[in-house]
Each structure stands twice: as structure tokens, then as C-alpha cells.
C-alpha positions in Angstrom: 0.0 0.0 0.0 1.3 3.4 -0.9 1.1 6.1 1.8 -0.5 9.4 1.0 2.7 11.3 1.6 4.3 9.2 -1.3 1.5 10.2 -3.7 2.7 12.4 -6.5 6.2 11.0 -6.6 5.6 9.3 -10.0 4.0 12.5 -11.4 7.0 14.5 -10.2 9.3 12.0 -12.0 7.2 12.2 -15.2 7.5 16.0 -15.2 11.3 15.8 -14.7 11.7 13.2 -17.4 9.6 15.3 -19.8 12.2 18.1 -19.4 15.1 15.7 -19.7 13.7 14.5 -23.0 14.0 18.1 -24.1 17.5 18.4 -23.0 17.1 20.0 -19.5 18.8 18.1 -16.7 17.8 20.4 -13.8 14.4 18.9 -12.9 15.8 15.3 -12.9 18.8 16.4 -10.8 16.4 17.9 -8.3 14.8 14.5 -7.6 18.0 13.1 -6.2 19.4 13.3 -2.6 22.5 15.3 -2.6 24.6 12.8 -0.6 27.8 10.8 -1.1 25.9 7.5 -1.3 23.4 8.4 -4.0 23.7 6.3 -7.1 22.6 6.2 -10.7 22.9 3.4 -13.2 21.5 4.9 -16.4 21.2 3.2 -19.9 24.4 4.8 -21.1 26.3 2.4 -18.8 28.3 2.4 -15.6 27.2 3.4 -12.1 27.7 6.9 -10.9 28.0 7.4 -7.1 27.9 10.6 -5.1 25.9 13.7 -5.9 28.5 15.4 -8.2 28.9 12.3 -10.3 25.1 11.6 -10.5 24.5 15.3 -11.5 27.1 15.0 -14.2 25.7 11.8 -15.6 22.2 13.3 -15.7 23.6 16.3 -17.6 25.4 14.0 -20.0 22.2 12.1 -20.7 20.2 15.3 -21.2 22.7 16.4 -23.8 21.8 13.6 -26.1 18.0 14.1 -26.0 15.9 16.7 -27.9 12.3 17.4 -28.9 11.1 14.5 -26.8 8.0 13.6 -24.8 7.0 11.1 -22.2 4.5 8.6 -23.8 3.8 6.6 -20.7 5.0 5.4 -17.4 3.7 1.9 -16.7 3.8 1.1 -13.0 5.0 -2.5 -12.4 5.4 -2.3 -8.6 5.4 0.2 -5.8 6.1 -0.2 -2.1 6.6 2.1 0.8 8.2 0.7 4.0 8.9 3.3 6.6 11.3 5.9 5.2 12.2 3.9 2.1 10.2 3.3 -1.0 10.6 1.9 -4.5 8.8 2.2 -7.8 9.5 -0.1 -10.8 8.4 1.4 -14.1 8.5 0.8 -17.8 9.1 4.3 -19.1 8.3 5.1 -22.8 9.4 8.1 -24.7 9.4 9.6 -28.2 12.6 11.6 -28.6 15.4 12.7 -30.9 18.5 10.9 -29.7 22.1 12.1 -30.4 21.1 14.5 -33.2 19.2 12.0 -35.3 16.8 13.5 -37.8 13.9 11.3 -36.8 12.2 10.8 -33.5 12.8 7.4 -31.9 10.7 5.3 -29.6 12.7 4.6 -26.4 11.6 2.2 -23.6 13.4 1.8 -20.3 12.9 -0.6 -17.5 13.6 1.4 -14.3 13.9 0.8 -10.6 13.7 4.0 -8.5 14.5 3.8 -4.8 13.5 6.8 -2.6 14.3 7.8 1.0 12.1 10.2 2.9 13.8 13.4 3.8 11.4 15.4 6.0 8.2 15.6 4.0 10.0 15.0 0.7 10.9 11.8 -1.1 14.3 11.9 -2.8 15.9 9.3 -5.1 18.8 7.5 -3.6 19.2 5.1 -6.5 17.9 4.9 -10.0 18.6 2.1 -12.4 17.5 2.3 -16.0 18.1 -0.1 -18.9 16.6 -0.9 -22.3 15.9 -4.6 -21.5 12.1 -4.1 -21.3 11.0 -7.3 -22.9 11.9 -10.9 -21.9 15.4 -11.9 -23.2 16.8 -15.2 -24.3 19.1 -16.8 -21.6 22.1 -16.5 -23.9 21.6 -12.7 -24.1 23.3 -12.4 -20.6 26.6 -14.0 -21.7 29.3 -11.8 -23.1 
């Protein structure tokens, strides 16, 4: 069950992602806790740790997106336990990536972990990847 003080977290994420898809990193950066243990594993690869590195990774991601929009956020799971919460989503966008002429459909599987800070819920970890649909077992081997 989602507590009422957690309501609105996904809509705040949607608004921030809408701006990210237009190239503005600031609203997405504002969702994260500004701590040394905050982490981001975005679809560009690697794991950023610490506020400065996470902010830089978000800015790098924003630089590749233009003219985009959020198509949908499909909620797969949500839980709130005390001062921690998570939301698992399938995020779908229509966006111009890396200067391409055409808009592309982008789908991400995301896990967003929040910690309550006073009356605000801030991201302490976000993982996003493009592996939205089921994969063949051999797809995990490199």
C-alpha cells in the first residue's frame, strides 16, 4: 500500500523526465538526494556514485535528447516501507537521440529507490536499462 505522503512521486518523476527529453537536466537532478551514497545506473552504462557524479551523468544524458515527450509510465510495482520506497516502471518516450533527424521510440525498465527526507521523497538510487521485454538466456553472456 502506498502512503498518501508518497502520492505524487511518479508524477514529479514524469515532469522531470519530460524536461530531460527536451535536454534540460535540472528537474531530474532535483529529484536526487545530494549525498555521497546516492547512485545512478543509467542506460548509457556504468554506475555513478555521489551527488556530483550523478548530476554530471544526468547532464550527459540530457545532452543527447531533444524534442522528446513522455509517452507513458507503466507502474509495475510500488512499495513504501517506513522511510524507504521503490517504484518499478516501464518508461516510454518519443525523442530525438544524439542529433538523429527522426524521433525514436525509447523504452526503459527502471527501478527508483526513494528515501524520505522530512516531507519530501528523494531518489537515492535509479537504475534504467533498455531490457524491457523478456530476453533469451544466452543474451546475458558476453
